[in-house]
C-alpha positions in Angstrom: -94.6 -52.9 -81.8 -96.7 -49.9 -82.6 -99.7 -49.1 -80.4 -102.5 -47.5 -82.2 -104.3 -44.7 -80.4 -107.9 -45.5 -79.7 -110.3 -43.9 -82.2 -112.4 -41.3 -80.4 -116.2 -41.8 -81.1 -118.0 -39.0 -82.8 -120.3 -36.8 -80.6 -123.6 -38.5 -80.0 -126.9 -36.9 -81.2 -127.8 -36.1 -77.6 -124.6 -34.1 -77.2 -125.2 -32.3 -80.5 -128.7 -31.3 -79.3 -127.3 -30.1 -76.0 -124.9 -27.8 -78.0 -127.8 -26.6 -80.1 -130.0 -25.9 -77.0 -133.5 -26.8 -78.2 -135.0 -24.6 -75.5 -133.6 -21.6 -77.4 -135.2 -22.4 -80.7 -138.5 -20.8 -79.8 -136.7 -17.5 -79.2 -136.1 -17.2 -83.0 -139.1 -19.2 -84.3 -141.6 -17.0 -82.6 -140.3 -13.7 -84.3 -140.1 -15.7 -87.5 -143.8 -16.7 -87.1 -144.6 -13.0 -86.4 -143.1 -12.1 -89.7 -145.2 -14.7 -91.5 -148.3 -13.4 -89.7 -147.5 -9.8 -90.8 -147.0 -10.9 -94.4 -150.1 -13.1 -94.7 -152.6 -11.5 -92.3 -153.5 -15.1 -91.4 -153.0 -17.1 -88.2 -152.5 -20.2 -90.3 -150.7 -19.4 -93.5 -152.0 -20.7 -96.9 -151.3 -24.4 -97.3 -149.2 -23.9 -100.4 -146.7 -22.0 -98.4 -146.2 -24.7 -95.7 -143.3 -26.6 -97.3 -141.3 -23.4 -97.7 -142.2 -22.0 -94.3 -141.4 -25.3 -92.6 -137.9 -25.3 -94.2 -137.5 -21.7 -93.0 -138.4 -22.8 -89.5 -135.8 -25.6 -89.6 -133.2 -23.0 -90.5 -134.4 -20.5 -87.9 -134.6 -23.1 -85.1 -132.1 -26.0 -85.0 -129.7 -25.1 -87.8 -128.9 -21.5 -87.0 -128.8 -22.0 -83.3 -126.4 -25.0 -83.6 -124.2 -22.9 -85.9 -124.0 -19.9 -83.6 -124.0 -21.7 -80.3 -121.4 -24.3 -81.3 -118.9 -21.5 -82.3 -119.8 -19.6 -79.2 -119.2 -22.6 -76.9 -115.9 -23.3 -78.7 -114.6 -19.8 -77.9 -116.3 -19.5 -74.5 -115.0 -22.6 -72.9 -112.7 -20.9 -70.3 -115.6 -18.8 -69.1 -118.1 -21.6 -69.2 -116.0 -23.6 -66.8 -116.7 -20.9 -64.3 -120.4 -20.6 -65.1 -122.9 -22.8 -63.2 -125.5 -22.2 -66.0 -123.3 -24.0 -68.5 -122.6 -27.0 -66.2 -124.4 -29.4 -68.6 -122.4 -28.3 -71.7 -120.9 -31.4 -73.3 -117.7 -29.4 -74.0 -117.0 -29.1 -70.3 -116.4 -32.8 -69.8 -114.9 -33.5 -73.3 -117.9 -35.3 -74.8 -117.6 -32.7 -77.5 -114.2 -31.2 -78.2 -113.5 -27.6 -79.2 -112.5 -28.8 -82.7 -115.7 -30.8 -83.0 -117.7 -27.8 -81.9 -116.2 -25.7 -84.6 -116.9 -28.5 -87.2 -120.5 -28.6 -86.0 -120.8 -24.9 -86.4 -119.4 -25.1 -89.9 -121.7 -28.0 -90.9 -124.8 -26.3 -89.5 -123.9 -23.0 -91.1 -123.5 -24.6 -94.6 -126.8 -26.6 -94.0 -128.5 -23.4 -93.1 -127.6 -21.8 -96.4 -128.4 -24.8 -98.5 -131.8 -25.3 -96.9 -132.4 -21.5 -96.9 -131.8 -21.5 -100.7 -135.1 -23.5 -101.1 -136.9 -20.7 -99.1 -135.7 -17.8 -101.2 -132.7 -15.6 -102.0 -133.6 -12.8 -99.7 -134.1 -15.2 -96.8 -130.8 -16.9 -97.6 -129.0 -13.5 -97.6 -130.4 -12.8 -94.2 -129.3 -16.2 -93.0 -125.8 -15.5 -94.3 -125.8 -12.2 -92.4 -127.0 -13.9 -89.2 -124.2 -16.5 -89.5 -121.5 -13.8 -90.0 -122.9 -11.9 -87.1 -122.8 -15.0 -84.9 -119.2 -15.6 -85.9 -118.3 -12.0 -85.2 -120.0 -12.2 -81.8 -118.0 -15.2 -80.6 -114.8 -15.6 -82.6 -111.6 -13.5 -82.7 -110.6 -11.0 -84.0 -113.9 -9.2 -83.6 -115.4 -11.1 -80.7 -118.2 -8.7 -80.2 -119.3 -10.4 -77.0 -116.4 -8.7 -75.2 -117.1 -5.3 -76.7 -119.7 -3.5 -74.6 -122.5 -2.2 -76.7 -121.7 -4.4 -79.7 -122.7 -7.4 -77.7 -126.1 -5.9 -77.1 -126.6 -4.7 -80.7 -125.6 -8.0 -82.4 -128.0 -10.1 -80.3 -130.9 -7.6 -80.2 -130.9 -6.9 -83.9 -130.5 -10.7 -84.7 -133.6 -11.6 -82.6 -135.7 -8.5 -82.7 -135.3 -7.4 -86.3 -133.9 -10.4 -88.3 -136.6 -12.8 -87.0 -139.6 -11.0 -88.3 -137.8 -10.0 -91.5 -136.9 -13.7 -92.1 -140.6 -14.7 -91.6 -141.7 -12.0 -94.1 -139.0 -13.0 -96.6 -140.1 -16.6 -96.4 -143.5 -15.5 -97.7 -142.3 -12.9 -100.2 -138.9 -11.5 -101.2 -140.4 -7.9 -101.5 -139.5 -6.1 -98.2 -141.0 -2.8 -99.4 -144.2 -3.2 -97.4 -142.6 -4.6 -94.3 -143.8 -2.7 -91.2 -140.3 -1.6 -90.0 -141.7 -0.1 -86.8 -142.2 -3.7 -85.7 -138.5 -4.4 -86.2 -137.9 -1.4 -83.9 -140.3 -2.7 -81.3 -138.8 -6.2 -81.5 -135.3 -4.8 -81.1 -136.2 -2.8 -78.0 -137.9 -5.8 -76.4 -134.9 -7.9 -77.3 -132.6 -5.4 -75.6 -134.8 -5.6 -72.5 -134.6 -9.4 -72.5 -130.9 -9.8 -73.5 -129.4 -7.5 -70.9 -130.7 -9.6 -68.0 -128.8 -12.6 -69.4 -125.6 -10.6 -69.1 -126.5 -10.0 -65.4 -127.1 -13.7 -64.8 -123.6 -14.4 -66.3 -121.9 -11.4 -64.7 -119.9 -13.3 -62.0 -118.6 -15.9 -64.5 -117.9 -13.3 -67.2 -116.0 -11.1 -64.8 -113.9 -14.0 -63.5 -113.1 -15.0 -67.0 -112.1 -11.5 -68.0 -114.9 -11.1 -70.6 -115.7 -7.4 -70.8 -119.4 -7.7 -71.6 -121.7 -4.7 -71.1 -122.5 -5.9 -67.6 -118.9 -6.2 -66.7 -118.0 -2.9 -68.3 -120.9 -0.8 -67.0 -121.8 -2.7 -63.8 -125.0 -4.4 -62.8 -126.9 -1.2 -61.9 -126.4 0.6 -65.2 -127.0 -2.5 -67.3 -130.3 -3.1 -65.5 -131.4 0.5 -66.1 -130.6 0.4 -69.8 -132.6 -2.9 -70.1 -135.5 -1.5 -68.1 -135.6 1.7 -70.3 -135.6 -0.4 -73.5 -138.4 -2.6 -72.0 -140.5 0.5 -71.1 -139.8 2.0 -74.5 -141.0 -1.2 -76.3 -144.2 -1.3 -74.1 -144.9 2.4 -74.7 -144.5 2.0 -78.4 -147.0 -0.8 -78.5 -149.6 1.5 -76.8 -148.8 4.2 -79.2 -149.2 1.9 -82.2 -152.5 0.6 -80.9 -153.8 4.2 -80.3 -152.8 5.1 -83.9 -154.3 1.8 -85.2 -151.0 1.2 -87.0 -150.1 -2.5 -87.3 -151.4 -3.2 -83.8 -155.2 -3.0 -84.0 -156.9 -0.2 -82.0 -159.1 -2.9 -80.4 -156.1 -4.0 -78.5 -155.6 -0.6 -76.9 -157.4 -1.4 -73.6 -155.4 -4.7 -73.3 -152.1 -2.8 -74.0 -153.0 -0.2 -71.3 -153.6 -3.0 -68.8 -150.6 -5.2 -69.8 -148.0 -2.5 -70.0 -147.9 -1.7 -66.3 -148.0 -5.5 -65.6 -144.9 -6.0 -67.8 -143.1 -3.0 -66.4 -143.7 -4.1 -62.8 -142.8 -7.7 -63.6 -139.4 -6.5 -65.1 -138.7 -4.5 -61.9 -139.5 -7.4 -59.7 -137.8 -10.2 -61.7 -134.7 -8.5 -63.1 -131.8 -7.0 -61.3 -128.4 -7.8 -59.7 -128.3 -11.4 -58.5 -131.2 -12.7 -60.7 -131.0 -16.0 -62.5 -131.7 -17.1 -66.1 -134.9 -18.6 -64.9 -136.3 -15.2 -64.1 -135.6 -14.0 -67.7 -137.6 -17.0 -68.9 -140.6 -16.0 -66.7 -140.4 -12.5 -68.0 -140.3 -13.6 -71.6 -143.3 -15.9 -71.0 -145.3 -13.0 -69.7 -144.4 -11.1 -72.9 -146.0 -13.9 -75.0 -149.5 -12.9 -73.6 -149.8 -9.6 -75.6 -148.0 -11.2 -78.5 -150.6 -14.0 -78.7 -153.4 -11.5 -78.4 -151.9 -9.4 -81.2 -151.8 -12.5 -83.4 -155.4 -13.3 -82.8 -156.7 -9.7 -83.3 -154.4 -8.9 -86.2 -155.8 -11.9 -88.2 -159.4 -11.2 -87.1 -159.8 -14.4 -85.2 -160.4 -12.4 -82.0 -162.5 -9.3 -81.7 -162.0 -7.3 -78.5 
């Protein structure tokens, strides 16, 4: 008599969402919105653009994050078993298998491209680049996560530069007038925010043998690089406001006040032994000048 193996149920929606980490969606949706803001000069874009922009937001939020995080979880399982921050990952207790995570990544990646096609071809090309970068970051043979410097570059460019560019491309495929200095500032800020995450994961990454930038250079040097990038991003914002270039000159006083606050906050919150929660607090402080920029750039607020 042949005994049939029990059919394993498919991952539940709750587990799929846990892989996709909804808390992370805002990290890409905010830069995406900044790109829309830069392209339209409006706090609320024209109504006729809403369907296309909403599809872009779905791609930039749930679909892209599920695609890149699922493939990351599939290849990071040995390290995640040693990382308390990943204790709720459904891969750790088998609710989602490695094979299923890879399938989720593939399905989400294809869905990102299909939905992105309704936004525009330039947007879709950017999405394809982001998917390839996400694969290169997590999967062999490249596995940029374990190549010091490349891990920083891939994450910082994806968040700091690709996000605003995607928002701009969702409005218009013409990138000729895009203010590239904002991509530079976004990348510098992203470096400052990404490097602390490698510090938070340093013990687990070191135990797993992942040679991230924090493992390779040590906590002190990694912190100093992140701090320097953070100061550079803050200084650039003051310079842009002083020149009345992209950032309105009316924001200059606020920039002069906020820059020391952000610099001191980084020094107090970030460093060896810090947790991921402290990175979230720092990023939340960064939203204050971002929100003020949105209001002044669109003329809603006059300082």
